C-alpha positions in Angstrom: -7.3 -70.9 35.0 -8.8 -71.1 38.5 -8.6 -74.5 40.1 -12.4 -74.8 40.3 -12.7 -74.4 36.5 -12.1 -76.8 33.7 -11.3 -76.4 30.0 -14.1 -77.7 27.7 -15.1 -77.6 24.0 -17.0 -74.3 24.7 -14.3 -72.7 26.9 -13.5 -72.6 30.6 -16.4 -73.6 32.8 -17.0 -74.4 36.5 -16.4 -78.0 37.4 -20.1 -78.4 38.2 -21.1 -77.6 34.7 -21.4 -80.1 31.9 -21.2 -79.8 28.1 -23.9 -81.4 25.8 -24.9 -81.2 22.2 -28.2 -79.8 20.9 -29.0 -83.3 19.6 -28.6 -84.8 23.0 -30.7 -82.2 24.7 -33.5 -81.4 22.2 -35.8 -83.1 19.7 -35.1 -80.9 16.7 -37.7 -80.3 13.9 -38.4 -77.8 11.2 -41.6 -75.7 10.8 -44.4 -77.1 8.7 -47.2 -75.6 6.6 -50.0 -73.7 8.3 -53.6 -74.6 7.5 -55.1 -71.4 5.9 -58.6 -72.4 6.8 -57.7 -72.5 10.5 -55.5 -69.4 10.7 -55.9 -65.6 10.8 -53.7 -62.5 10.8 -55.2 -61.5 14.2 -55.9 -63.2 17.5 -59.5 -64.0 18.5 -61.1 -66.6 20.8 -60.8 -69.4 18.3 -57.4 -68.5 16.7 -55.5 -68.0 19.9 -52.2 -69.8 19.2 -49.3 -67.8 17.7 -47.8 -68.8 14.4 -44.0 -68.3 14.3 -41.9 -68.1 11.1 -38.3 -67.8 10.3 -38.5 -64.0 10.3 -36.7 -61.7 12.8 -39.1 -58.8 13.1 -41.7 -59.0 15.9 -40.0 -62.1 17.2 -41.1 -64.1 14.1 -44.8 -63.6 14.7 -46.6 -64.5 11.5 -50.3 -64.8 12.6 -52.6 -66.9 14.8 -54.3 -70.3 14.4 -56.8 -72.5 16.1 -54.3 -75.3 16.9 -50.7 -75.7 18.2 -48.1 -78.2 17.2 -45.4 -77.3 19.8 -45.6 -77.0 23.6 -44.7 -74.2 25.9 -41.1 -74.3 27.1 -39.5 -75.0 23.7 -37.2 -72.7 21.6 -37.3 -71.6 18.0 -34.2 -70.8 16.0 -34.0 -69.0 12.7 -32.5 -71.3 10.1 -32.3 -69.4 6.9 -30.8 -65.9 6.1 -29.9 -64.5 9.5 -29.4 -67.9 11.2 -29.2 -68.6 14.9 -31.6 -66.1 16.4 -33.3 -68.0 19.3 -36.6 -67.2 21.0 -37.8 -69.0 24.1 -41.6 -69.7 23.8 -43.4 -69.8 27.1 -46.7 -70.8 25.4 -48.0 -73.3 23.0 -47.7 -72.3 19.3 -47.3 -73.4 15.7 -44.1 -73.1 13.7 -43.9 -72.7 9.9 -41.3 -72.5 7.2 -37.6 -72.8 7.8 -37.6 -72.1 11.5 -36.2 -74.8 13.7 -37.9 -75.9 16.9 -36.0 -77.3 19.9 -38.2 -79.4 22.2 -36.3 -80.3 25.4 -35.9 -84.0 26.1 -35.5 -83.5 29.8 -36.1 -80.7 32.4 -34.1 -77.6 31.5 -34.6 -73.8 31.5 -35.5 -72.9 28.0 -35.0 -69.3 28.7 -31.4 -69.9 29.8 -30.6 -71.9 26.7 -32.1 -69.3 24.4 -29.8 -66.7 25.9 -26.8 -69.0 25.5 -27.7 -69.7 21.8 -28.0 -65.9 21.1 -24.7 -64.9 22.8 -22.4 -67.9 23.0 -23.0 -70.1 19.9 -21.4 -69.2 16.6 -23.1 -71.1 13.8 -20.9 -71.6 10.7 -22.4 -71.0 7.2 -22.2 -74.5 5.8 -23.9 -73.6 2.5 -22.6 -71.9 -0.6 -25.7 -69.7 -1.1 -28.1 -68.2 1.4 -26.9 -69.1 5.0 -29.0 -71.9 6.4 -29.1 -74.2 9.3 -30.6 -77.7 9.3 -31.6 -80.0 12.1 -28.6 -82.4 11.5 -26.2 -79.4 11.4 -27.4 -77.7 14.6 -27.5 -81.1 16.4 -23.7 -81.2 16.4 -23.1 -77.9 18.2 -22.2 -77.9 21.9 -23.8 -76.0 24.8 -22.6 -75.3 28.4 -25.1 -76.9 30.8 -25.2 -75.7 34.5 -27.1 -77.6 37.1 -30.9 -77.0 36.7 -31.1 -74.7 39.8 -28.4 -72.4 38.3 -30.0 -72.4 34.9 -33.2 -71.0 36.5 -31.3 -68.5 38.6 -29.4 -67.2 35.5 -32.6 -67.1 33.4 -34.5 -65.2 36.1 -31.7 -62.5 36.5 -31.5 -62.0 32.7 -35.3 -62.0 32.4 -35.5 -59.2 35.0 -33.1 -57.1 32.9 -35.2 -57.8 29.8 -38.3 -56.7 31.7 -36.6 -53.4 32.7 -35.6 -52.9 29.1 -39.1 -53.6 27.9 -40.6 -51.1 30.4 -38.1 -48.5 29.3 -38.9 -49.1 25.6 -42.6 -48.7 26.3 -42.1 -45.5 28.3 -39.9 -44.0 25.6 -42.6 -44.8 23.0 -45.2 -43.2 25.2 -43.1 -40.1 25.7 -42.5 -39.8 21.9 -46.2 -40.1 21.2 -46.8 -37.3 23.8 -44.2 -35.1 22.1 -45.8 -35.7 18.7 -49.1 -34.6 20.1 -47.6 -31.6 21.7 -45.9 -30.7 18.4 -49.2 -30.9 16.5 -50.9 -28.6 19.0 -48.1 -26.1 19.7 -46.7 -25.7 16.2 -50.1 -25.1 14.6 -51.5 -22.7 17.3 -54.2 -25.3 18.1 -53.0 -25.0 21.7 -51.3 -21.8 23.0 -49.0 -21.6 25.9 -50.1 -19.4 28.8 -49.8 -15.7 28.2 -49.6 -15.8 24.4 -52.5 -14.4 22.2 -50.8 -12.7 19.2 -51.9 -13.7 15.7 -49.5 -15.9 13.7 -48.1 -15.3 10.2 -47.3 -17.8 7.4 -44.1 -17.4 5.4 -41.7 -19.5 3.3 -38.2 -20.2 4.4 -37.0 -18.0 1.6 -38.5 -15.0 3.5 -37.4 -16.2 6.9 -33.8 -17.4 6.5 -30.7 -15.2 6.1 -29.0 -18.0 4.2 -29.9 -21.4 2.8 -26.9 -23.3 1.3 -25.8 -26.9 0.8 -22.4 -28.3 1.2 -19.7 -29.3 -1.2 -20.7 -31.2 -4.4 -17.3 -33.0 -4.8 -15.9 -35.6 -2.5 -12.8 -34.5 -0.6 -10.0 -36.9 0.1 -10.6 -38.7 3.4 -7.7 -38.7 5.9 -6.0 -36.3 8.2 -7.3 -35.4 11.6 -8.0 -31.6 11.3 -11.7 -31.0 10.5 -14.9 -33.0 10.8 -16.7 -33.9 7.6 -20.5 -34.1 8.1 -22.9 -36.0 5.9 -26.6 -36.8 6.0 -25.8 -39.9 8.0 -24.7 -37.7 10.9 -28.1 -35.9 11.1 -30.6 -37.8 13.2 -34.2 -36.8 14.0 -33.5 -33.7 16.1 -29.8 -34.3 17.0 -26.3 -34.6 15.6 -24.7 -38.0 15.8 -20.9 -37.6 15.3 -20.0 -41.1 16.3 -19.3 -42.1 12.7 -18.1 -38.8 11.4 -14.8 -38.8 9.5 -12.1 -36.1 9.4 -10.2 -34.4 6.6 -7.1 -32.4 6.3 -6.9 -28.6 6.6 -6.1 -28.4 2.8 -9.3 -30.3 1.9 -11.4 -28.4 4.4 -10.2 -25.0 2.9 -11.4 -26.1 -0.5 -15.0 -26.5 0.6 -15.6 -24.5 3.7 -16.1 -21.2 2.0 -19.1 -22.5 0.2 -21.0 -23.3 3.4 -19.4 -21.7 6.5 -21.6 -23.5 9.1 -21.8 -21.8 12.5 -23.0 -23.0 15.9 -26.8 -22.6 16.1 -27.4 -23.1 12.3 -30.1 -25.6 11.4 -28.9 -28.6 9.3 -31.5 -30.3 7.0 -30.8 -33.5 5.1 -31.7 -33.1 1.4 -30.5 -36.3 -0.1 -30.6 -40.0 0.7 -32.7 -42.4 2.7 -33.2 -40.1 5.7 -34.1 -36.9 3.7 -36.0 -34.5 5.9 -34.1 -35.1 9.1 -33.0 -31.9 10.9 -30.8 -31.0 13.8 -29.2 -27.9 15.3 -25.4 -27.5 15.0 -24.2 -27.8 18.6 -20.5 -28.1 17.7 -18.0 -25.5 18.8 -15.6 -26.4 16.0 -15.9 -25.6 12.3 -16.6 -28.5 9.9 -17.0 -29.4 6.3 -20.5 -30.2 4.9 -21.5 -32.6 2.1 -24.1 -31.6 -0.5 -26.6 -34.0 1.0 -27.1 -31.5 3.9 -28.4 -28.0 3.7 -27.6 -25.3 6.2 -30.3 -22.8 7.2 -29.3 -19.6 9.0 -31.8 -17.5 10.9 -31.6 -14.0 12.4 -31.8 -14.9 16.1 -33.2 -11.4 16.8 -36.3 -12.4 14.9 -36.5 -16.2 14.7 -35.5 -19.2 16.8 -33.7 -22.0 14.9 -35.0 -24.6 17.4 -38.6 -23.6 16.7 -38.1 -24.2 12.9 -36.3 -27.5 13.6 -39.4 -28.7 15.3 -41.6 -27.3 12.5 -39.6 -29.3 9.9 -39.8 -32.4 12.0 -43.5 -32.1 12.7 -46.1 -34.1 10.7 -47.0 -30.9 8.8 -43.3 -30.2 7.9 -42.6 -33.8 6.9 -45.7 -33.9 4.7 -44.4 -30.8 2.9 -41.1 -32.4 2.4 -42.6 -35.6 1.1 -44.8 -33.6 -1.4 -41.8 -31.5 -2.5 -39.9 -34.8 -3.4 -42.9 -36.4 -5.2 -42.2 -37.2 -8.9 -38.4 -37.3 -8.5 -36.8 -40.5 -9.6 -34.1 -40.0 -6.9 -35.0 -39.1 -3.3 -33.8 -35.6 -3.2 -34.8 -32.2 -1.7 -33.5 -29.3 -3.8 -32.5 -25.9 -2.4 -35.4 -24.4 -4.5 -37.9 -26.7 -2.8 -36.4 -26.0 0.7 -36.8 -22.2 0.0 -40.4 -22.8 -0.8 -41.3 -24.7 2.4 -43.9 -22.7 4.3 -44.5 -22.6 8.1 -46.8 -20.8 10.6 -44.7 -18.3 12.6 -45.4 -17.3 16.2 -44.0 -14.1 17.8 -40.4 -14.3 18.9 -41.3 -14.8 22.6 -43.8 -17.6 21.7 -41.2 -19.2 19.4 -38.8 -19.3 22.4 -41.4 -20.7 24.7 -42.5 -23.4 22.3 -38.9 -24.4 21.4 -38.0 -24.6 25.1 -41.1 -26.8 25.9 -40.4 -29.2 23.1 -36.6 -29.3 23.9 -37.4 -30.2 27.5 -39.5 -33.2 26.2 -36.5 -34.1 23.9 -34.2 -34.0 26.9 -36.5 -36.3 28.9 -36.6 -38.8 26.0 -32.8 -38.6 25.6 -32.3 -39.3 29.3 -34.6 -42.3 29.1 -32.8 -43.6 26.0 -29.4 -43.2 27.8 -30.8 -45.1 30.7 -32.0 -47.9 28.4 -28.6 -48.0 26.7 -26.9 -48.4 30.0 -29.3 -51.1 31.1 -28.7 -52.9 27.8 -24.9 -52.7 28.4 -25.4 -53.9 31.9 -27.3 -56.9 30.6 -24.5 -57.6 28.2 -22.0 -57.6 31.1 -24.3 -59.9 33.1 -24.4 -62.3 30.2 -20.7 -62.4 29.9 -20.3 -63.2 33.6 -23.3 -65.5 34.1 -23.3 -67.6 31.0 -19.6 -68.5 31.4 -19.8 -69.2 35.1 -17.5 -66.4 36.1 -20.1 -65.1 38.4 -22.2 -67.8 40.2 -25.7 -67.1 41.4 -25.9 -70.6 43.0 -22.9 -71.6 45.1 -21.0 -74.8 44.3 -21.9 -76.0 47.8 -25.6 -75.6 47.0 -25.2 -77.4 43.7 -23.6 -80.4 45.5 -26.4 -80.3 48.1 
């Protein structure tokens, strides 16, 4: 351990940092009951104070009311179910239900401590049923406490990273909306790309595809490292995700590959499970085995563009057909018969190519933004590891001592 660090209950910390309990630092209380006569599900001039509950989605926002019972600068912590999720509240609000509220007793950076709680505090499940956290329980846990100037410096740095992540999320959402609008226009002929005027046809996949086949209907033995084994979980909205794909032996692969000899460029469509209707082009250069939850669609590339039909399937029109085809089934499933009967408008081959390229370029732009967001998120995680443990100092020890 470096000479300027000390060992504490929460690990090695700089000598200038202290350790304190939740109970010593905060007044801790649980949420109460909201007055229904003074609350709404939406914000208006009268009901302008947020109501926060124990929920995780949307940062726990439940609604709005005309009064507040907690000040700006406090922290809420989920205390039942998924316990320990902290949110810094930079505005007055009302808390309800099982959520815990931490009101600082002295000057601190609430934003800093919310980051510490989320990343450095491991709450034990002290109940035998649904995990829960009470005020007396949380009061005993310890927190690393840097000098106030360093708390603010760390909070500002992490807040800047959060602001960048938020901006990227909003830009990605905007690009996705733009792509959906482009799909609606280009895949229906509502808007034509320059130079194209030919009339479109309408045909079912039965009359378009050379082959429509699903994968094996029995479960091979997992193990071995010879061939990939692809299921519906590996088919995302427009892309293959092989990060969780398993492999099987050559012997197991030989038993099932003949049924569905997937080739590069074939279109894969999920036909079973929670994500039925997802589609992606096979971009892999190696053969793999396919489970029955995925169908393979093969097109004659001299007449049809697989990427064009992937976008047709993923469009609002294609998804509505799939939803209708599954209606009435007790189990969410898309049969081969139903897949064959799906009908789509078909542009000429040159226009199919142009439309597929235009939409693929939009996909590539979104994917690049998602990659940038993921790198930024990883960067923030690295920053937290350094800053919240004092390994990297934003305020020098000399400045701390004055």
